[in-house]
N, C-alpha and C positions, 0 to 999 in steps of 0.2 A: 477493652481496646488493646490493640497490639502496640508494641514499642519497637522503635528502630533507631539505631545510633546514626550520628552524622556520617560516619564512615560507610556504613551500610547503605544509607540513602544515596550518597555520592556514587556508590557502585551501581545504583539503579538509575543513574542519569547518564545517558549517552549524549555527549557533547557533539555539536555539529562539526566542530573542528577536529574531532577525534575519529570521525567515521572512516572505516577502512573499506576501500572499494575492491571489487573483483571485476576484472575485464574479461573473464572467461566463464561467466556464470551460466550462459545459455548456448543453445546449439547454433544460434546465428552470430556468434562472437567473431567469426571470420567473414561473414557475408557483407559485401560492400553496401554501405548505407546504414549498417547496424553494428559495425565493428569498432565503434568508439564508445559504446555504452559502458557505464559503470554501475554495478549492482551493489546494493548495501543491504545487509541483513541485520536489523537492529534488535528485534525481539523474536525469538523462536527460530527454527531452522529455515523458514521460508520455503521457496521452491527452486533454489539454485541447483543446477545440475553439475556443479564443479566442486571438487574436494578442496579447492583453493579459497572458497568463500569463507570469510571471517564472520562469526556470529558474536555479536556484542553481549546479548543477554539470552541465554539458552532456554530458560524457563518460560513457558507460554501461559498467558492468562485466558486461554480459550480462543485466541486469535494470534496472528503474526503481524509484526510491523517491519516494513522494509522501505527501501527508497531506490529510485533510479535517477542517475545523473547523466545527462547527455549534452554534447555540444550541439550547435545549430544544425538542423537538417538531418540529425541522426534519429533513427526510428527503431522501435521495438516491433518485431515481426508478429504476424497474426497468430494468436493462440487462444485457448479457452481454459476456463477453470470450472471445477465442480462446486466450488463454494464462492462466497462473496469476494469481490475485489473492488475496494474503494480507494480512490486517489484524491489527495489534496495537492494543489499546486503551491509549492513553496517558493520557487524561483522560476521566472520565465513565462513563456507563452507556449501552450501545448495544443496540438490537434489530436483528438481521440477519434478513431474510426473503427468501423466494425462491419461484419458480414463475411460471407464465404471468401470473397476476394478483397475485402476492406472497402467496398464501394457502396454498401447499403445505406450508410449514414455516417455523419461526422459532426463533431462539435468542437469549438475552440474555447479553451479555458484560460483564464488569466490568474494572476497570483491571488491565492486565497479561495478560489473556486474549488468545488468538490464534485466528484462524479462517482456514482455507485453503479458500476457496470453489471448488468444482469449475468448470471451464470448461463452457460449453455449456448453462448454465441462467440464466434471468433472476433477478437478485438486486437488493436494495436495502438501505438501512440508515437508521436513525433514532436520534437522540440522545433517549433517554428519561429522562435525568438531570435534575437541577434547575439545572445550571450549564452554561456553555459547555463542549463536549467536543471532544476531538481524537483521531483515529485515524490511525495510520501505515499506509501501504500499500506492498507490494512487488508489482510487476507484472512478469511474465515477459517476456523478450525485449528486445532493444535498442530495438525500435520499439513496445514495449508491445502487440504483437499486432495492430497495424493499427487501433487505435482502439476505440470503443465501439459496440456493437450495441444500439440502444434498442428497447424494447417499442413496438409500434405506437401505443398510446394515449399514450405519452409525447411522441412527435413531434406528434401531433394536438393535444394539450393545449398544447404550446409554441407552435404556430402561432396558437392563439386568444389568446395573450398576446404576440404580436409577434416571436417568434424563429423564424427559418427556417434550417435546416441545409442547406448546399449539398452537392452530390455530391462536392465537393472535401474535405469534412469541416470547412469553416469556417462559423462562425455569422454571421448577418446579423440586425440588430435593426431591424425595420421601424418601431418606435416612434421611432427616431432618424433615420428617413428613409433607412436603408440599403436597397439593392436588390441582388439577385443580378447579377453582371456579365453582360454579353451573352454568350450561348453556354453559360452555366453553369446547370445545372438543379438543382432541389431534390433533396435526398437521397430516394431512393425509400423509401416506407414499406413495411415488411414486411407481407405479407398476413396476415390472421388465420389462414388455413390453415397458413402456414409457422410462424407464432408458436406455434400450438397443437402443433406437432411438437416443440417444445423440452421436454425432460423436466421433470417437476415432482416431484422426490423428496421423501419425507417427512422430518420431523425425525429419526425413528429411523434413517433411512438416512444422514443427513449428520452429525449431531452427534457420534456416538461415534468417527467416523473422521477428522473434519476440524476439531475444536475441541479445544484444549488449555487447561487452566485454570492460572492463575498459581501457585497454591499447590502444584499437582501438579508444575509445572516447578521450583519452588523446592526441593521435596523431592528431585527427581531430580538436581539440580545440586549437591548437597552436596560431592561429591568430584571431579566432572568436569563439563564442559558438558553440559547435557541436550540430546540430539539431538531437535529438535522436528519438522523437515521434512528428508527425505532418506532415504538407505538405512538400514534398520533404525531408523527414527525413530518418535516418538510418533504422528505423523500420516501418513496415506497421502500418497504423491506423491514424485516426483523431477522437479520442474518447471523445471529449468535453474538452480536454486540450492538450497542447503541452509541451514537456519536452526538456530542453537543458542541456548540460553538459559543465561546465565552469571550466577553470583552471586559473592560475595566469596571463597568457598572453592573455586571451580571451577577456577581456573587456577594453574599453577606454571611459571615459566620463560618463555622467549621464545615468541612466537606468530608466525604468518605466515612470511614469507620465501620462499614459493613464487613462482616467476617468472610463473606463469600465473593465480594466484588473488587476486582482490580480496577484502578483508575490510571489510565495511560494518558499523559499530557504531551501534546505535540504543539510546540510553540510556533505560532505563525508570525506574530509581530511583537516587538517590544520586549522588555525584560520584566520578569515576574519574580516576586519573593515568595517562595514556598516555606511556610512555617508549620512546625509541629513540635509539641512537647518542649517548648522553649528554645528550639533550634531553628535555624533558617538556612536556606540555600537559594541562590539566584539561578534561574533558568532563562536562557536567551533564545533568540530566533534560531530555529533548526534543531534545538535540543529536544530529546525525548526523555521523559521522566516516568518511571513505572512505580507508582505509589502502591504498596502491597495492601491486601485486604486487612481490615481492622485498624488501619492507621487513620486517625482524624487529622486533617490538615486545613490550612488556610492559604488563600492565594491573593496577593495584592500586587498591582503594578508597581514596579520598582523605580519608574521614572515617568516623566511627562511624555505626551505623544500617544500614538496609536498603540494599543496593546490587545492582542487577541491570541487565542489558542483553541485547538480542538481537544476535547476530552473523550476518550473511547473507553467504554465500560462493558465488561462481559455480561452476557445474559444467557438464558437457557433456550433461546429461540433456535430454530433450524438454520440450515446453511444460507438461505437467501433466495431471491427470486430467480426464476428461470425465464428465458425468453418467451416461453409459452404463456407466461402471465401477462404479457404485453397485449394491449388492445387499444 
């Protein structure tokens, strides 16, 4: 078994109140309707296109953890990924939509719900609640799949508002007098013909297989962690990580200890006591804790009331489902 000091464990806990936002993370940062977004990179480099993005924990466990915070009616523009993109709703009420123009299908998620959006389709999301909302994101792969693939209209709209994405994946703000370096070209805009080839599955094809509801997970986690993503889990997919939902009655005895498996804890509800080797730490709603491989630990609710968290563990599975898998 590995050993870790309390100081080193605290360095592996990203507290919700310490999250550092970036408001210029993506090409739609100036586009009306999307210009109030805040992007957070918690573990790994994520897919931010801005050098201003703060990264809390740089080492990746085979996947990236990030978050998006948005005021009401703020949306994230249509984009696609080459690897898995899984969202859990921490705060607020969110509409997820997809398809070439975002009109093929949609689903509304409440706090604690989870969606595993298939790769290879354009998707976006919008806070439709009445207060500032926050969603947590798990992105497959150490390099988050090589970045974001934007729908053509998103890049065109961004250029009208002063942002240019270089072929290097870096953003330049012409309103600030920034220019592309000599020899660097703008990112090529996908042709309409290529964009039209992206699948546009219906809600009936996506929602039953890629969305899990909070109270369903609560019911299934009464005696053991609910398997949400992974082999024989609630949702389709083996995307390079598995995800479990844990409540106060789900666990008994030591957890972890595998020399190859990272355990990332995303606290949804309540306060939890993390114990290891005679030490303890309290983790609270919105906190992210990266328990390293080889460390055996225990988890106990620290107070009465609802207590739940998501646990994400790395696996050797491939990147995840594509829209061509839908039927």
